[in-house]
Backbone as XML, in Angstrom:
<?xml version="1.0"?>
<chain id="A" units="angstrom">
  <residue number="1" name="MET">
    <atom name="N" x="-296.576" y="108.220" z="-70.280"/>
    <atom name="CA" x="-296.902" y="106.997" z="-70.983"/>
    <atom name="C" x="-296.419" y="107.116" z="-72.423"/>
  </residue>
  <residue number="2" name="SER">
    <atom name="N" x="-295.835" y="106.058" z="-72.934"/>
    <atom name="CA" x="-295.324" y="106.014" z="-74.295"/>
    <atom name="C" x="-296.452" y="106.202" z="-75.311"/>
  </residue>
  <residue number="3" name="SER">
    <atom name="N" x="-296.120" y="106.819" z="-76.425"/>
    <atom name="CA" x="-297.100" y="106.993" z="-77.497"/>
    <atom name="C" x="-297.341" y="105.689" z="-78.260"/>
  </residue>
  <residue number="4" name="ASP">
    <atom name="N" x="-296.654" y="104.613" z="-77.885"/>
    <atom name="CA" x="-296.827" y="103.316" z="-78.539"/>
    <atom name="C" x="-298.097" y="102.596" z="-78.096"/>
  </residue>
  <residue number="5" name="TRP">
    <atom name="N" x="-298.784" y="103.129" z="-77.117"/>
    <atom name="CA" x="-300.046" y="102.543" z="-76.650"/>
    <atom name="C" x="-301.167" y="102.998" z="-77.575"/>
  </residue>
  <residue number="6" name="PHE">
    <atom name="N" x="-302.044" y="102.070" z="-77.934"/>
    <atom name="CA" x="-303.199" y="102.359" z="-78.767"/>
    <atom name="C" x="-304.430" y="102.352" z="-77.870"/>
  </residue>
  <residue number="7" name="THR">
    <atom name="N" x="-305.259" y="103.388" z="-77.974"/>
    <atom name="CA" x="-306.447" y="103.513" z="-77.133"/>
    <atom name="C" x="-307.686" y="103.067" z="-77.899"/>
  </residue>
  <residue number="8" name="ARG">
    <atom name="N" x="-308.507" y="102.273" z="-77.241"/>
    <atom name="CA" x="-309.812" y="101.876" z="-77.776"/>
    <atom name="C" x="-310.884" y="102.293" z="-76.776"/>
  </residue>
  <residue number="9" name="LYS">
    <atom name="N" x="-312.085" y="102.479" z="-77.285"/>
    <atom name="CA" x="-313.214" y="102.837" z="-76.419"/>
    <atom name="C" x="-314.311" y="101.795" z="-76.550"/>
  </residue>
  <residue number="10" name="LYS">
    <atom name="N" x="-315.172" y="101.760" z="-75.572"/>
    <atom name="CA" x="-316.385" y="100.922" z="-75.532"/>
    <atom name="C" x="-316.086" y="99.453" z="-75.710"/>
  </residue>
  <residue number="11" name="PRO">
    <atom name="N" x="-315.579" y="98.748" z="-74.800"/>
    <atom name="CA" x="-315.071" y="99.237" z="-73.517"/>
    <atom name="C" x="-313.669" y="99.818" z="-73.674"/>
  </residue>
  <residue number="12" name="ALA">
    <atom name="N" x="-313.322" y="100.672" z="-72.769"/>
    <atom name="CA" x="-312.022" y="101.340" z="-72.817"/>
    <atom name="C" x="-310.896" y="100.339" z="-72.605"/>
  </residue>
  <residue number="13" name="GLN">
    <atom name="N" x="-309.853" y="100.473" z="-73.407"/>
    <atom name="CA" x="-308.664" y="99.646" z="-73.222"/>
    <atom name="C" x="-307.470" y="100.283" z="-73.882"/>
  </residue>
  <residue number="14" name="LEU">
    <atom name="N" x="-306.298" y="99.901" z="-73.397"/>
    <atom name="CA" x="-305.017" y="100.309" z="-73.972"/>
    <atom name="C" x="-304.331" y="99.056" z="-74.481"/>
  </residue>
  <residue number="15" name="GLU">
    <atom name="N" x="-303.717" y="99.156" z="-75.656"/>
    <atom name="CA" x="-303.034" y="98.008" z="-76.250"/>
    <atom name="C" x="-301.640" y="98.426" z="-76.698"/>
  </residue>
  <residue number="16" name="ARG">
    <atom name="N" x="-300.723" y="97.496" z="-76.592"/>
    <atom name="CA" x="-299.360" y="97.751" z="-77.050"/>
    <atom name="C" x="-298.677" y="96.435" z="-77.403"/>
  </residue>
  <residue number="17" name="ARG">
    <atom name="N" x="-297.882" y="96.460" z="-78.468"/>
    <atom name="CA" x="-297.015" y="95.327" z="-78.828"/>
    <atom name="C" x="-295.587" y="95.802" z="-78.618"/>
  </residue>
  <residue number="18" name="ILE">
    <atom name="N" x="-294.813" y="94.978" z="-77.920"/>
    <atom name="CA" x="-293.438" y="95.330" z="-77.580"/>
    <atom name="C" x="-292.515" y="94.285" z="-78.202"/>
  </residue>
  <residue number="19" name="GLU">
    <atom name="N" x="-291.520" y="94.746" z="-78.927"/>
    <atom name="CA" x="-290.547" y="93.871" z="-79.584"/>
    <atom name="C" x="-289.275" y="93.801" z="-78.738"/>
  </residue>
  <residue number="20" name="PHE">
    <atom name="N" x="-288.658" y="92.625" z="-78.704"/>
    <atom name="CA" x="-287.421" y="92.411" z="-77.963"/>
    <atom name="C" x="-286.362" y="91.825" z="-78.880"/>
  </residue>
  <residue number="21" name="SER">
    <atom name="N" x="-285.110" y="91.969" z="-78.491"/>
    <atom name="CA" x="-284.018" y="91.497" z="-79.338"/>
    <atom name="C" x="-283.820" y="89.985" z="-79.279"/>
  </residue>
  <residue number="22" name="ASP">
    <atom name="N" x="-284.244" y="89.368" z="-78.180"/>
    <atom name="CA" x="-284.088" y="87.918" z="-78.059"/>
    <atom name="C" x="-285.075" y="87.368" z="-77.025"/>
  </residue>
  <residue number="23" name="TYR">
    <atom name="N" x="-285.114" y="86.046" z="-76.950"/>
    <atom name="CA" x="-286.043" y="85.387" z="-76.042"/>
    <atom name="C" x="-285.780" y="85.748" z="-74.583"/>
  </residue>
  <residue number="24" name="GLN">
    <atom name="N" x="-284.539" y="85.885" z="-74.194"/>
    <atom name="CA" x="-284.221" y="86.182" z="-72.799"/>
    <atom name="C" x="-284.801" y="87.536" z="-72.386"/>
  </residue>
  <residue number="25" name="GLN">
    <atom name="N" x="-284.716" y="88.529" z="-73.258"/>
    <atom name="CA" x="-285.318" y="89.827" z="-72.947"/>
    <atom name="C" x="-286.834" y="89.696" z="-72.795"/>
  </residue>
  <residue number="26" name="THR">
    <atom name="N" x="-287.445" y="88.920" z="-73.673"/>
    <atom name="CA" x="-288.893" y="88.704" z="-73.587"/>
    <atom name="C" x="-289.240" y="88.063" z="-72.248"/>
  </residue>
  <residue number="27" name="ARG">
    <atom name="N" x="-288.523" y="87.039" z="-71.890"/>
    <atom name="CA" x="-288.778" y="86.332" z="-70.629"/>
    <atom name="C" x="-288.558" y="87.241" z="-69.419"/>
  </residue>
  <residue number="28" name="ASP">
    <atom name="N" x="-287.473" y="88.006" z="-69.423"/>
    <atom name="CA" x="-287.200" y="88.926" z="-68.316"/>
    <atom name="C" x="-288.332" y="89.951" z="-68.170"/>
  </residue>
  <residue number="29" name="PHE">
    <atom name="N" x="-288.801" y="90.477" z="-69.295"/>
    <atom name="CA" x="-289.901" y="91.445" z="-69.263"/>
    <atom name="C" x="-291.162" y="90.803" z="-68.682"/>
  </residue>
  <residue number="30" name="LEU">
    <atom name="N" x="-291.490" y="89.596" z="-69.130"/>
    <atom name="CA" x="-292.678" y="88.906" z="-68.619"/>
    <atom name="C" x="-292.590" y="88.692" z="-67.109"/>
  </residue>
  <residue number="31" name="GLU">
    <atom name="N" x="-291.418" y="88.353" z="-66.617"/>
    <atom name="CA" x="-291.243" y="88.170" z="-65.175"/>
    <atom name="C" x="-291.428" y="89.480" z="-64.418"/>
  </residue>
  <residue number="32" name="ARG">
    <atom name="N" x="-290.927" y="90.580" z="-64.976"/>
    <atom name="CA" x="-291.089" y="91.886" z="-64.324"/>
    <atom name="C" x="-292.554" y="92.320" z="-64.330"/>
  </residue>
  <residue number="33" name="VAL">
    <atom name="N" x="-293.276" y="92.057" z="-65.435"/>
    <atom name="CA" x="-294.698" y="92.396" z="-65.481"/>
    <atom name="C" x="-295.472" y="91.532" z="-64.486"/>
  </residue>
  <residue number="34" name="ALA">
    <atom name="N" x="-295.089" y="90.286" z="-64.325"/>
    <atom name="CA" x="-295.750" y="89.418" z="-63.340"/>
    <atom name="C" x="-295.577" y="89.983" z="-61.932"/>
  </residue>
  <residue number="35" name="GLU">
    <atom name="N" x="-294.381" y="90.456" z="-61.612"/>
    <atom name="CA" x="-294.140" y="91.071" z="-60.301"/>
    <atom name="C" x="-294.971" y="92.339" z="-60.130"/>
  </residue>
  <residue number="36" name="LEU">
    <atom name="N" x="-295.044" y="93.156" z="-61.184"/>
    <atom name="CA" x="-295.865" y="94.369" z="-61.140"/>
    <atom name="C" x="-297.331" y="94.007" z="-60.918"/>
  </residue>
  <residue number="37" name="SER">
    <atom name="N" x="-297.809" y="93.012" z="-61.619"/>
    <atom name="CA" x="-299.197" y="92.586" z="-61.477"/>
    <atom name="C" x="-299.501" y="92.134" z="-60.055"/>
  </residue>
  <residue number="38" name="GLU">
    <atom name="N" x="-298.591" y="91.372" z="-59.480"/>
    <atom name="CA" x="-298.772" y="90.922" z="-58.098"/>
    <atom name="C" x="-298.832" y="92.108" z="-57.143"/>
  </residue>
  <residue number="39" name="SER">
    <atom name="N" x="-297.947" y="93.074" z="-57.313"/>
    <atom name="CA" x="-297.916" y="94.211" z="-56.394"/>
    <atom name="C" x="-299.113" y="95.134" z="-56.580"/>
  </residue>
  <residue number="40" name="GLU">
    <atom name="N" x="-299.643" y="95.233" z="-57.809"/>
    <atom name="CA" x="-300.770" y="96.118" z="-58.101"/>
    <atom name="C" x="-302.119" y="95.421" z="-57.982"/>
  </residue>
  <residue number="41" name="GLY">
    <atom name="N" x="-302.113" y="94.094" z="-58.006"/>
    <atom name="CA" x="-303.383" y="93.358" z="-57.984"/>
    <atom name="C" x="-304.163" y="93.530" z="-59.277"/>
  </residue>
  <residue number="42" name="TYR">
    <atom name="N" x="-303.461" y="93.758" z="-60.358"/>
    <atom name="CA" x="-304.083" y="93.938" z="-61.673"/>
    <atom name="C" x="-303.367" y="93.035" z="-62.664"/>
  </residue>
  <residue number="43" name="TYR">
    <atom name="N" x="-304.142" y="92.295" z="-63.448"/>
    <atom name="CA" x="-303.563" y="91.311" z="-64.353"/>
    <atom name="C" x="-304.040" y="91.571" z="-65.784"/>
  </residue>
  <residue number="44" name="PRO">
    <atom name="N" x="-303.181" y="92.190" z="-66.607"/>
    <atom name="CA" x="-303.569" y="92.506" z="-67.987"/>
    <atom name="C" x="-303.637" y="91.241" z="-68.841"/>
  </residue>
  <residue number="45" name="ASP">
    <atom name="N" x="-304.300" y="91.358" z="-69.969"/>
    <atom name="CA" x="-304.286" y="90.283" z="-70.958"/>
    <atom name="C" x="-302.980" y="90.391" z="-71.724"/>
  </residue>
  <residue number="46" name="MET">
    <atom name="N" x="-302.269" y="89.267" z="-71.849"/>
    <atom name="CA" x="-300.999" y="89.270" z="-72.563"/>
    <atom name="C" x="-300.887" y="88.034" z="-73.436"/>
  </residue>
  <residue number="47" name="SER">
    <atom name="N" x="-300.246" y="88.218" z="-74.563"/>
    <atom name="CA" x="-299.840" y="87.093" z="-75.402"/>
    <atom name="C" x="-298.403" y="87.389" z="-75.821"/>
  </residue>
  <residue number="48" name="PHE">
    <atom name="N" x="-297.675" y="86.341" z="-76.135"/>
    <atom name="CA" x="-296.274" y="86.566" z="-76.471"/>
    <atom name="C" x="-295.747" y="85.499" z="-77.403"/>
  </residue>
  <residue number="49" name="GLY">
    <atom name="N" x="-294.686" y="85.874" z="-78.068"/>
    <atom name="CA" x="-293.928" y="84.968" z="-78.914"/>
    <atom name="C" x="-292.478" y="85.046" z="-78.482"/>
  </residue>
  <residue number="50" name="ARG">
    <atom name="N" x="-291.606" y="84.510" z="-79.266"/>
    <atom name="CA" x="-290.191" y="84.460" z="-78.900"/>
    <atom name="C" x="-289.605" y="85.845" z="-78.629"/>
  </residue>
  <residue number="51" name="THR">
    <atom name="N" x="-289.950" y="86.833" z="-79.449"/>
    <atom name="CA" x="-289.344" y="88.158" z="-79.296"/>
    <atom name="C" x="-290.371" y="89.290" z="-79.277"/>
  </residue>
  <residue number="52" name="HIS">
    <atom name="N" x="-291.581" y="89.005" z="-78.813"/>
    <atom name="CA" x="-292.570" y="90.077" z="-78.689"/>
    <atom name="C" x="-293.588" y="89.746" z="-77.602"/>
  </residue>
  <residue number="53" name="VAL">
    <atom name="N" x="-294.208" y="90.797" z="-77.084"/>
    <atom name="CA" x="-295.304" y="90.668" z="-76.126"/>
    <atom name="C" x="-296.391" y="91.645" z="-76.549"/>
  </residue>
  <residue number="54" name="SER">
    <atom name="N" x="-297.625" y="91.169" z="-76.589"/>
    <atom name="CA" x="-298.784" y="92.038" z="-76.803"/>
    <atom name="C" x="-299.512" y="92.125" z="-75.475"/>
  </residue>
  <residue number="55" name="ILE">
    <atom name="N" x="-299.837" y="93.342" z="-75.066"/>
    <atom name="CA" x="-300.448" y="93.553" z="-73.763"/>
    <atom name="C" x="-301.689" y="94.423" z="-73.939"/>
  </residue>
  <residue number="56" name="THR">
    <atom name="N" x="-302.773" y="94.049" z="-73.272"/>
    <atom name="CA" x="-304.020" y="94.807" z="-73.306"/>
    <atom name="C" x="-304.446" y="95.105" z="-71.880"/>
  </residue>
  <residue number="57" name="LEU">
    <atom name="N" x="-304.677" y="96.386" z="-71.625"/>
    <atom name="CA" x="-305.158" y="96.834" z="-70.321"/>
    <atom name="C" x="-306.623" y="97.193" z="-70.467"/>
  </residue>
  <residue number="58" name="ARG">
    <atom name="N" x="-307.459" y="96.588" z="-69.639"/>
    <atom name="CA" x="-308.894" y="96.848" z="-69.653"/>
    <atom name="C" x="-309.320" y="97.332" z="-68.282"/>
  </residue>
  <residue number="59" name="SER">
    <atom name="N" x="-310.321" y="98.181" z="-68.273"/>
    <atom name="CA" x="-310.891" y="98.629" z="-67.011"/>
    <atom name="C" x="-311.726" y="97.507" z="-66.415"/>
  </residue>
  <residue number="60" name="GLU">
    <atom name="N" x="-311.625" y="97.343" z="-65.132"/>
    <atom name="CA" x="-312.441" y="96.335" z="-64.459"/>
    <atom name="C" x="-313.879" y="96.821" z="-64.295"/>
  </residue>
  <residue number="61" name="ASP">
    <atom name="N" x="-314.119" y="98.113" z="-64.570"/>
    <atom name="CA" x="-315.447" y="98.695" z="-64.413"/>
    <atom name="C" x="-316.206" y="98.789" z="-65.727"/>
  </residue>
  <residue number="62" name="ASP">
    <atom name="N" x="-315.644" y="98.286" z="-66.831"/>
    <atom name="CA" x="-316.286" y="98.305" z="-68.143"/>
    <atom name="C" x="-316.716" y="99.714" z="-68.547"/>
  </residue>
  <residue number="63" name="VAL">
    <atom name="N" x="-315.818" y="100.681" z="-68.383"/>
    <atom name="CA" x="-316.105" y="102.073" z="-68.708"/>
    <atom name="C" x="-315.757" y="102.369" z="-70.173"/>
  </residue>
  <residue number="64" name="ASP">
    <atom name="N" x="-316.213" y="103.520" z="-70.672"/>
    <atom name="CA" x="-315.976" y="103.892" z="-72.066"/>
    <atom name="C" x="-314.726" y="104.739" z="-72.271"/>
  </residue>
  <residue number="65" name="GLU">
    <atom name="N" x="-314.129" y="105.210" z="-71.200"/>
    <atom name="CA" x="-312.945" y="106.055" z="-71.289"/>
    <atom name="C" x="-311.794" y="105.419" z="-70.509"/>
  </residue>
  <residue number="66" name="VAL">
    <atom name="N" x="-310.597" y="105.565" z="-71.041"/>
    <atom name="CA" x="-309.409" y="105.095" z="-70.332"/>
    <atom name="C" x="-309.295" y="105.898" z="-69.037"/>
  </residue>
  <residue number="67" name="ASN">
    <atom name="N" x="-309.086" y="105.198" z="-67.913"/>
    <atom name="CA" x="-309.023" y="105.905" z="-66.628"/>
    <atom name="C" x="-307.579" y="106.020" z="-66.134"/>
  </residue>
  <residue number="68" name="GLU">
    <atom name="N" x="-307.418" y="106.758" z="-65.062"/>
    <atom name="CA" x="-306.076" y="107.031" z="-64.526"/>
    <atom name="C" x="-305.367" y="105.756" z="-64.075"/>
  </residue>
  <residue number="69" name="ASP">
    <atom name="N" x="-306.096" y="104.788" z="-63.547"/>
    <atom name="CA" x="-305.472" y="103.528" z="-63.130"/>
    <atom name="C" x="-304.829" y="102.816" z="-64.320"/>
  </residue>
  <residue number="70" name="MET">
    <atom name="N" x="-305.515" y="102.803" z="-65.447"/>
    <atom name="CA" x="-304.982" y="102.170" z="-66.651"/>
    <atom name="C" x="-303.752" y="102.922" z="-67.149"/>
  </residue>
  <residue number="71" name="LEU">
    <atom name="N" x="-303.820" y="104.243" z="-67.136"/>
    <atom name="CA" x="-302.685" y="105.061" z="-67.585"/>
    <atom name="C" x="-301.471" y="104.867" z="-66.672"/>
  </residue>
  <residue number="72" name="ARG">
    <atom name="N" x="-301.713" y="104.805" z="-65.380"/>
    <atom name="CA" x="-300.623" y="104.617" z="-64.420"/>
    <atom name="C" x="-299.960" y="103.252" z="-64.643"/>
  </residue>
  <residue number="73" name="TYR">
    <atom name="N" x="-300.761" y="102.215" z="-64.828"/>
    <atom name="CA" x="-300.212" y="100.881" z="-65.064"/>
    <atom name="C" x="-299.417" y="100.863" z="-66.376"/>
  </residue>
  <residue number="74" name="ALA">
    <atom name="N" x="-299.927" y="101.522" z="-67.418"/>
    <atom name="CA" x="-299.212" y="101.589" z="-68.698"/>
    <atom name="C" x="-297.857" y="102.267" z="-68.517"/>
  </residue>
  <residue number="75" name="ARG">
    <atom name="N" x="-297.814" y="103.346" z="-67.737"/>
    <atom name="CA" x="-296.534" y="104.027" z="-67.483"/>
    <atom name="C" x="-295.570" y="103.096" z="-66.754"/>
  </residue>
  <residue number="76" name="GLN">
    <atom name="N" x="-296.087" y="102.304" z="-65.810"/>
    <atom name="CA" x="-295.227" y="101.364" z="-65.092"/>
    <atom name="C" x="-294.697" y="100.283" z="-66.032"/>
  </residue>
  <residue number="77" name="VAL">
    <atom name="N" x="-295.524" y="99.800" z="-66.935"/>
    <atom name="CA" x="-295.074" y="98.815" z="-67.922"/>
    <atom name="C" x="-293.984" y="99.422" z="-68.799"/>
  </residue>
  <residue number="78" name="ASP">
    <atom name="N" x="-294.191" y="100.669" z="-69.242"/>
    <atom name="CA" x="-293.175" y="101.338" z="-70.069"/>
    <atom name="C" x="-291.816" y="101.349" z="-69.386"/>
  </residue>
  <residue number="79" name="GLN">
    <atom name="N" x="-291.803" y="101.531" z="-68.083"/>
    <atom name="CA" x="-290.542" y="101.583" z="-67.342"/>
    <atom name="C" x="-289.845" y="100.229" z="-67.276"/>
  </residue>
  <residue number="80" name="LEU">
    <atom name="N" x="-290.571" y="99.158" z="-67.526"/>
    <atom name="CA" x="-289.997" y="97.812" z="-67.474"/>
    <atom name="C" x="-289.352" y="97.387" z="-68.788"/>
  </residue>
  <residue number="81" name="ILE">
    <atom name="N" x="-289.595" y="98.138" z="-69.845"/>
    <atom name="CA" x="-289.077" y="97.775" z="-71.167"/>
    <atom name="C" x="-287.594" y="98.153" z="-71.238"/>
  </residue>
  <residue number="82" name="PRO">
    <atom name="N" x="-286.737" y="97.199" z="-71.631"/>
    <atom name="CA" x="-285.307" y="97.525" z="-71.715"/>
    <atom name="C" x="-285.040" y="98.508" z="-72.851"/>
  </residue>
  <residue number="83" name="ALA">
    <atom name="N" x="-283.971" y="99.252" z="-72.719"/>
    <atom name="CA" x="-283.542" y="100.167" z="-73.772"/>
    <atom name="C" x="-283.280" y="99.341" z="-75.031"/>
  </residue>
  <residue number="84" name="PRO">
    <atom name="N" x="-283.501" y="99.916" z="-76.219"/>
    <atom name="CA" x="-283.336" y="99.151" z="-77.460"/>
    <atom name="C" x="-281.980" y="98.475" z="-77.618"/>
  </residue>
  <residue number="85" name="ASP">
    <atom name="N" x="-280.920" y="99.058" z="-77.076"/>
    <atom name="CA" x="-279.601" y="98.461" z="-77.243"/>
    <atom name="C" x="-279.156" y="97.665" z="-76.021"/>
  </residue>
  <residue number="86" name="ALA">
    <atom name="N" x="-280.074" y="97.457" z="-75.068"/>
    <atom name="CA" x="-279.721" y="96.720" z="-73.836"/>
    <atom name="C" x="-279.424" y="95.259" z="-74.160"/>
  </residue>
  <residue number="87" name="LYS">
    <atom name="N" x="-278.405" y="94.746" z="-73.548"/>
    <atom name="CA" x="-278.030" y="93.335" z="-73.692"/>
    <atom name="C" x="-278.358" y="92.604" z="-72.406"/>
  </residue>
  <residue number="88" name="THR">
    <atom name="N" x="-278.728" y="91.340" z="-72.513"/>
    <atom name="CA" x="-278.976" y="90.543" z="-71.329"/>
    <atom name="C" x="-277.685" y="89.885" z="-70.877"/>
  </residue>
  <residue number="89" name="ASP">
    <atom name="N" x="-277.573" y="89.612" z="-69.598"/>
    <atom name="CA" x="-276.366" y="88.986" z="-69.046"/>
    <atom name="C" x="-276.515" y="87.487" z="-68.881"/>
  </residue>
  <residue number="90" name="HIS">
    <atom name="N" x="-277.555" y="86.911" z="-69.432"/>
    <atom name="CA" x="-277.834" y="85.479" z="-69.224"/>
    <atom name="C" x="-277.234" y="84.652" z="-70.319"/>
  </residue>
</chain>
């Protein structure tokens, strides 16, 4: 999991803001996260602007510590982020 995730406790959650080079990258990322959410049955809180996405992962059990499910989902989100110099083909 990337060190860009911020951990909070009580209730446990992971937060991250991701910057993109343009709107198309932001949109592509949101679509990939939507597919991940559908396959995992987990839907994080997200807000976004033209070139950024803020994502918050919360435990469904209202626990005080970040659990392995949250960490695994965060790692999967990290894999969806394009490389900093990636260009879109759209």
